[in-house]
N, C-alpha and C positions, 0 to 999 in steps of 0.2 A: 958614408953610412946612411942607410935608409931609415927614416924615422916615421913610424905610423902610430898615431894616437888612436888606440882601439876602443876608447870609451869617452865619447862626448855626447852632448844632448843639444842639438841645434833647435832653433825655433823660428817661426815666422810671427806668431802672435805673442805679444809680450806676456800675456796671462799664463803661457806655458813655459816661460823662461824660469830656470832654477838659479839664476844669478842672485846671490844673497844681498848684494849692495847696489843693485840696479844697473850695473854695467856688465856686459854689453847690452845696449838697448835694441839694436837692429841686427839682422842676420849678417850684413856686410861687416859691421863692427865685430861680431862674433868670429867670423872667418879671418878677419884681419889680425885679431889677437892670436889665433893659432898659427897663421902664416908667419907672424913676427917671431915665433919660437923656432922657426926653421923646419917645421914638420913637412914631410912629403905627401902624406895622406892622413885623413882623419876619418873615423868611422863611429857611428852611433845611431841610436834611435830617437825619434821624436816622442816626447812625453806628453801625456795629458794629465794635468795636475788635479785629478779628481776621479771618482769612480766612473767608469765609462762602459759603453756598449761595444759589441763587435763592429758595428758600422762605424763608430768613431775611431776604432783601431784601424780600420781600412783607410779612413780619411787621413789618419796620421801617417800611414805608409805612403799615401800619395803625396803628402807634403814632403816626405823624405825624397821621393823621386823628383819633385820640383826643385828641391834644394840641389840635388845632383845635377840637374839641368843648368843651374846657375854656376855651379862649381864642378864641372865634369872631370877635371883632372886633379881634384883635391878631396872631395867628399865621397865616401863610400856609405851607402845607406845601410842602416840596421833596421830590422823589422820588428813590429809588435804583433802579438797573437792574443787570442781570447778563448778561454775554455768554455765560455758560455755558448760558443758556436764552434765546436772542434772541426766539424766537416768544412764549414766556411773558412776557418783558419787554415786548414790543409789545402784547400783550393787556392787561398791567398798565397801560400808558400809556393805552390806549383806555378802560379801565374808570375809571381815575382822572380822566381828562379829562371823559368824558361823564356818569358817574354821580356823581362827587364834585367836579367843577368845579376840579380841581387844574390849575395853569397853569405849573408850574416844575419843572425837573429839576435836582437837585444841591443842593449841591456833591457831585460824584462823586469818590471817593477810592480809585481802584483799587489803589494801592500798599499800602494798609492793609487793605482789605476783600477783595482778590483778585477783583474783579468784572470784570476784563478791560481790556486796553490799549485806548485810545480809537480806534485805527485798525485794530482787529481786524475780521475779517469779521462776527462776531456783533454787535459794537458798531455797525458801519456799518449793519447791518439795523435796529438799534434807533433809530439817528439818522434813518433814513428815516421812521419813524413819527413821531418828534419833529418833524421838518421838516413833515410833512403836517399835523400837529396845530398847528403854529406854536407849539410849546412851547420857550422858551429853555432852553439847557443850560449849566450852570455846572460847569467841570471844574478839578481841581487837576492840573497837568502841568508838569514842569520841562523836558521835552524839546520845544522849540519846533518841531522838524521833524515831530513827531507832531501837534501843534496845527495846523500849516500843512497837513498831509495832510487833516485833517478839514475845514478851511476850504475847501480846493480842491475837495474832493469834494461838499461840501454848501454851495453858495454862498447858499442861501436859509434855511439853519439859523442862528438866532442863537446864537452860541457865546460864552460869557462865560468869560474866563480868570481864575481866582481868584488874587489876590495880585499886587501889583506886583513883589515881590522887592526885594532890596537894590540898592545902587548898581551892582554889577557885572552885574546882570541886567535892571534895569528899562528901560534904553534899548532893548535887543533886544526885550523884550516889547512895549513901546509901538510900536516900528517895525512889528511884526507886526500889531498892532491897527490901526494907521493904514493898512496895506496892503490890508486886506480889509474891505469894507463891512459884512459880517455879523459882524464881530468886535467884542467889547466886553471890558472888564476891570473887575473889582471891586477896591476898594482895601482889602480886609481883610488881616489878617496883617502881614507884614513890608513895610516900605517907606514908609508914610505918615509915620512919625516923622522921616524925613529932610526937613529944612526945604527947601521949594522943589520937592519932587518932584511934588506935585499940580499946582502951577502949570505945571511943565514938561509933565506929562501932558496937561493941557488944551491947552496950546500945540501939542503934537504931534498929538493925536488929536481934539480937540474935546470939550467937556463932555458931548455927547450919547452918547459911547461909554464913559462912566465911571459906575460904580454904587457907591454907598456900601455898605460892609459892614464887619463888625468881627471875625468869626471868634470871637465870644463863645461859650463862656466861656474859651477858651484865650488870648484877648487882651482888653484893656480896651475896652469899648464906649465909655465916656466919653472916653477918650484919643483914639480914632479920630474921634469926633464933633468934638472940639476941633481935631483936625488939619484938618478941612474948614472949620469956622467961623473959624479963625484964619488961614487962608491968604489970600493976595491974590487973591481971586476976585470977580467981579461977583455981584450977587444972582441973576441968571438962571443963571449957571454953578453956583452953590451949589444952587439949586432943581433943576436938572437932575440933578446928582449925588446929592443927598440923597433924592430920591423920584420926581421926574417921569419919569426914564428907566425905572425899574422899572415904574411904573404903565403907561407907554406900551407896554413890551414884553409885559407880561402881560395888558393890557386890563382890569385890575382897577380898579374905581371905589370910592373911599372918601369 
C-alpha cells in the first residue's frame, strides 16, 4: 500500500518551523521522522511565519526545490503564491510546472503569510493558471463561503480543503466537499482523532475525495496514520486515502 503524506511543512531555517515543542530541529531530523512512519512520499509547502512579499514567496519555492534535491525520491514540493503580484505568481507556476515538474500548490496559508484572500481578484487570476495547468490547490480556509466562491468560479480546478476541523465544523465542511465534484479534503490537523469521523467522511463524500495528510511537524504523523489504519475502512478505501488519490490528482508515478 502506497502512503503519501500530502500535507507537511518542511523548513531549512528554524524560524520557519511550526514544531510546537522544538523538535525536529533540522531538516534531516524532520525527514527522518516521516520516513520512520513508513511513508513513501511526502508533499507540502515551505512556510514563512509572517506577512511576506511575492519575492519572499519565490524564495520559499526555491527552498522547496532545494529540499527536493536533497530528498529526490521522497519529497514532492508544494508551491506558494501571492495575490500582491498575480502575474508574477502565474509566471512562477508556469516555470515551476514546465521547468521543474512541480504539480502541487499549497498548502496556502494567507492568514499568516498575508498572501491574499482566496476569492480576491488577484488570487482568481492565479487560480486560472492553476486550472489551465491542472495543478491541484490546497488551501487553509475557515470561511466556507469563500471556499464555495472559488469552487463555483472554477469548476474544473481541483481544490483541496485542508483539515476536517472539529465536531462543530466537520459536517459543514464535508457537505461542501460532497456538493462540488472538484472539491476534496485532506485529513491533516484537527479532526481525525475523533473516533468515527473518517468513516463518516467516507460515507458522506466517498474515499476518492479524501487525502491523507498530517500537518507535520505541528501534528503527529504517526498518530494520523494510525487514525486511518485503525478506522473501519475497506482496503480499497484506505488505499485511496493513503496514496492513490494524491497520485491520481498529480499524475505522479512512483
